N, C-alpha and C positions, 0 to 999 in steps of 0.2 A: 369195744367201746359201746356206749349206750346208743340205741337207735335214736334218730331224731323223731320226736313225738310232736306232731303238729295239732293245734286246736282246729282243726281242719276247715254231581253228575252232569252230564251234558244235557242241554235242552234239546227237545225233540220237535221238529217242524211238522206241518200238516199240509197235505196236498188238497187243493180245492178244484173240483171239476165243474166248469161252468156249463158245458153243453157243446154239441157238435157244431152249432152255428156261431160259436164264439171263438174269436182268435185273440191273441194278445200282442201288443207291441211294447217296446221298451221306451218309456218316457224319459224326460230329462233327469228325473230322479233316480233312474236305473231300475224302477219297479215296473212290472208288467201291467199294462192297462188294457182292459177288455174292450173290444169293438164288436159290433154286430153288422150284418149285411141286411139293409132295409129293402123291401120290395113293395112299398106302399104306392109307388108311381111307376108304371111300366117305362122301361128305358132309362130311368134315372140312374145316375152314378152313385156309388156308395158315398156316404157322407165322410167328411174328414175324421181323422182319429180324434181330434180335439173335440169336435161337436158331438160325435157319437159317445165319447167318454162321459159327456155331461148327462146324456140320457140313458146310459147303460145302467143296469142294476148294480147296486153297490156290492163290493166284495167283502165278505166278512173279514175282520181283522184277525191276524194270527192269534191262536190261543196263547194265553200267557204261559211261559215256561215254568215248570216246577222242578224242584230238586228233592228227591226222596231222601230223607235223612238216613244216614248209615245206622244200622242196628248196633246197639252196644255189644261189645265182644263178651264172650264167656270169660269169667275171671275165676281164679282159684287163689287161695292163700292158706297158710298153715297156722294152727294153734298148738303151742307147746305147753304142756303142764307137767310139773315134776313133783318129786316126793317131799317129805318133811324137812323143813329147815329147823334143826333142833340143836341150838348152840350150847352144848354142855360146857362147863368151865374149862376143860382141856382144849376145846375148840377155841374158846375165847383166848386162852393162853397162846395158841398158835397164831392168832391174829394180833396179838399184842404188839404195839409199835410205839415205843417211848411212853408217853403219858396217855396215849389213845389206842385205837385199834385200826387195822386195815385188813379186811376180809378178802380183798381183791386177789391176792396171791393164792388163797385157798380155793377160790371160785374159778380161777383162770382157765383150768383145764376143760371147762365147759363153755367157754366164751363163744366159740364158733357155732355151737348148737343154739344158744340163745340168740345170737346175732342172725342166724339163718331163718328163724321163725318170724312170722309177721305179727303174731300176738303171743307173748310169753307170760305164763301165769304160774306163780309159785305157791307154796303152802307154808305160811308162817305159823309154826306150831306154838310159839311162845309170845308173851307180851314184851313190850319194851318197858324197862323199869321206869317208874314215875320220876319226874324231875327231882334232882337232889338226892335220889336213892341209888345205892350201888347195884351193879349187875349181880345176878345170882344164877345158880344152876339147879340141877335136880336136888330136891323134889319140887321146889317152888322157883320156877324160872323167871328171869327178868333180864332181857338182853340190852345191849347198848344201841342207841339210835344209829350208830355208824353201820351196823349190819344192814339196816333198811336202806341207808344211803348207798352202800356198796352193791346191793341187789339192784337198785335203780340204775347205778352206773353200769352194771353189767348188761342191762337191757331188758330186765323184767318190767312188764307193764302194770302188774298188780299181783295181789296174793289173796287167797282165802285165809280167814283168821279164826274160824270156829274150831276149837279143839278142847281136849280135856285139860289143857293148861291155860285156857283163855283168861281165867280169873285168878291165876297164881299170885298176882300182885294186886288183887282187888279191882274195884271199878276204876281206880286211879290208873292202873296199868292198862286197862281197856282204852280209856280215854287218851292216854299218852301214846299208845301204839297207833291209833288212828290219826292223831294229830301229826305224828312223824310221817306216816304214810302220805298224808295230805301235803306236808311240806316238801316231800320228795316227788310229788306228782304221780304217785302210784294209786291204782284202784284198790279197793278192799271190800270184803263182804264176809259176814259171819258173826261179827261183833258190832256193837252200835253205841252211839252216844245219845240216842233218843229213840222213842217208839217209831217215829216217822222214818228215821234212818234204817231201823231194823227191818222195815217192810220193803225197802228199796234194794234192788239188785245192784251189783257192780255192772256198769255199762261201758262197753268199749266200741267205738265206731271205727271199723277198719275200712279204709278206702283204697281200692285198687282200680287203676284206670278210670278214675272219676266215679266209680260205683261204690257207694257206701253199704256196708253190712253191719248191722247192730248186733253185737254179741252181749248177752246177759249172763251173769254168773250168780248163783246162789250158793250158800254154804251153811252146814249145820253139823253139830256134834252129838254123840250119844250122851255126853255128860261132862262134868267138870271135876272128876276125881273126888267128889264129896266136898269140894270147896264151895262155900255158899255164894250164890249170886244175890246181890243186894235186893231185898224184898221190894223196894220201891223202884227197882230197875230190872224187872224180869226180862225185858227185851234186850239187855246188854249182851247176851249170848244166845244165838239161835240153836235150839235143840231139835233133834230129828222128830219131825211130825210129817209123815208123808202127805196127809191131806193138806196141811198148810203149805208145804213146799209146792205141791201141784197148783194150789191157788195162786201162789206167787209167780209160778211159771206162766200160768194163764194170763195173769195181769201184765207180766212183762211182754208177752206176745201182743196183747191188746194195745200196749203202749208202743209197739213198733219193733220189738226184738225179733230178729230173723233166726238166731241161734240161741239156744238155752243150755247152759252148762250147770251141773249141780255137783258141788264138792261135798262129800260125805265123810266125816271123821268117825269111823266105826270099826268094829272087828275085835279080834283077840290078838294081843301083842305076840309077835314072834311066831305066829301061826300062818302058814302059807295058804291053807284052804280058807275060803270065805266062810263066815259063820252063817247060820240059818237066818239071823236077823239081817245081815248084809244082803243076802240073796232076796229076802222078802222086800226090803226097801227098794232094791234095784228093780225088781219085777214090777212093783207098784208104780214107780216113776216111769218105767218104760211103757206100761199099759196105759198110762194117762195120755199118751200121745203128745206130750208137751216138752219132753226132755230129749235133747240130741245126744249128750255125753254125760256120763256119771264118772266123777273123778274121786277115787277112794284114797283115804289116808288112815293112819293110826297104827297099823300092825307093825310098822318099822321093818317089814320084810316085803319083797315083791310078791304079789298075788296075781291070779289069772286075769287075763284080759279077753273079752269076747264081745259078741253082739247079740242083744236080746230082741225078741219079737216085740212089736209095738212101735213106739217112737212117732215123731211127726209124719203124718201122711202114711203111716204104716210101713215106713222105710227102715224101722229098727232103731234101737238105742245102743250106742257103743258104751261099754263098761270096762273100766279099769278098777277092779275091786280094791287094790291097794298098790300104791307106787313106792312103798318102802321109804328109805331115807335119801334125801339129797345131800345134806350136810349134817353130820353128827359125830359123836365119839363112840358109837355102838359098834360092836364086833363080837367075835366068838369069845373074847376075853371076859365080856360082861353078860352077854345076852344070847345071841344065836349067830352062827356063822353068816346067815343070810342078811343080818342087819348091817353088814358092811356094804350091802348093795342097795340099789334103788332102780327105779324105772322112770323114764319120761315118756309120755304119750305124745304123738304128733298126729293131730287130726287135720285132715284136708277138707276145706270148705270150698264148695263150688257154687257159683251163681251163674246159671244159664241165662243167656241174654233174654231180658224181659220176663224172667221167671224168678221163683223164690231161691233163697240160698239153702243149701243142705250140706250135712257132713257126708262126704262120699267115700271116705277111707280113714282108717286109723292104724298107725303102726307104732312100734315101741323102740326105745333106745335104752340099753343097759348102762347103769352108772355105778361107780364105786368110790369110796373114800380111802385114801392111803392114810390111815389113822396115825401110824408111826412116822410117816413122812409129812409132818406138819399139816395133817388133815387136808391134803390136796384132793380135790374132786376131779374125776375123769369120766369120760364116756369110754366104756370098755372096748367099743369098736375101734377107738383111736389107739389103744395100747395093746391090743391082742397079740399074743405071741412074743412079747418083748418085756424085759425087766424095766420097771419104771419106778423111780424114787426108791422106796423101801419095799416095793412089791416085786417078787420074782415072777418070771414068766409063768411058772407052774401055778403060783398062787392066783395070778390073773386068770389063767385058764379055768381054775377051779371055781372062781367067782362067776365067771361067764357061764359056766355050765349050770350053776345053781340058779341063775336068773332065767336061763332058757327053760329049765325044768319047771320053774314056778309059773312063768307066764303062759305056758301052753302053746298050742299050735294053731289056734283060731286066727290069730293076726300075725302079720309079717313083721320081721325086724327091719329097722332102718339103720343102715351101717354108715351112711354119710349124712352130713347135716342137710336140712332142707334148703332150697334156694329161695332166699327172701325176694318177694315181689317188689315192684316199685310202689310200696304201700306206705300209708301213714296210719297212726293210731291216735285217736283222741279219747282220753279218759274223761268220762262224764261223771262229775262229782255227785255222790249221793246227798240228799238233803239232810241237814243236821238238826 
């Protein structure tokens, strides 16, 4: 089910010493009253307690009690980001239900992983078809609004939208996509309906134990497959420009962002090794000191994950060069065996009491799609060693091995879903 998303000591006494010539008696009020022994007339008797009290020096009132407020606790939460949502027409056919669509059965095998994350971010590879226009597949995609609705129902909080297919259905598709995202309460970044919106990151306020952390996400693509971007709307798709991305990241931090994520749509399709361009972009973003995590897309196969020098405070920048596919019709039959697989990264954010938030760990989860079995999505850790749907146990093991070989050994695998904190997420709308 979709997460609920909300618009979001003892006092200490003090001892007072009056002096050796001072005694105290208990008055009617129960408080000690000081008396002194007077010797101003030889042989006189001490004065009464009442009269001496009147002439005795006053006793300072007890200091007001103070309570030291408890320091806020350290808090942690997780961010999950996954591979390409790429609804080819066969995927649409598997989701067909009567006159409409229902993608929930296809996505269900990943429910508990999305549900366990405090903030879940997907990558929408394709636009939504403009109103009144039919859905379409490769090479010019345009999906149904129901896919966005079902992603929201599963628990995703937002998606990056910059890809080589962003303008497959023209500017009308860009506009329709973001309108649908807004209707479903999902964040988005990478495409825009105005120049002002293009400059704004997606913002998510994650609150744990009353402590808010502001997460900003940026997104850019290498190109649009030669499809023209409207000349009077050059801002409608964000293209990779590392200097511009760094400036946006700086601006986001100046505006209060604690964590900055950058989604980069780049690389060579079906190639596991990152390209030189991917590596140069990642190195520049890490060197800037402004970016916590780089989330890669486009290759349609899992690529290595690592940590680069640099990052905020010199703590490093975590990089997933390519997360492969989350949902698609790709497999060995059309493309490459590895395209049946994907990755999800799970970044752990820690806010030390009174200090800044930082990404303190990142791990990975292997995913796969049972293409013949109605395009069912699974986390491989959930089905390892057993036949599932149309996948044999041997085929599952082969797919698992391919992911492990691709991702490398720099980061650890996560084999059980993260434990969601008592958290809330508020999506802060970008200006239109």
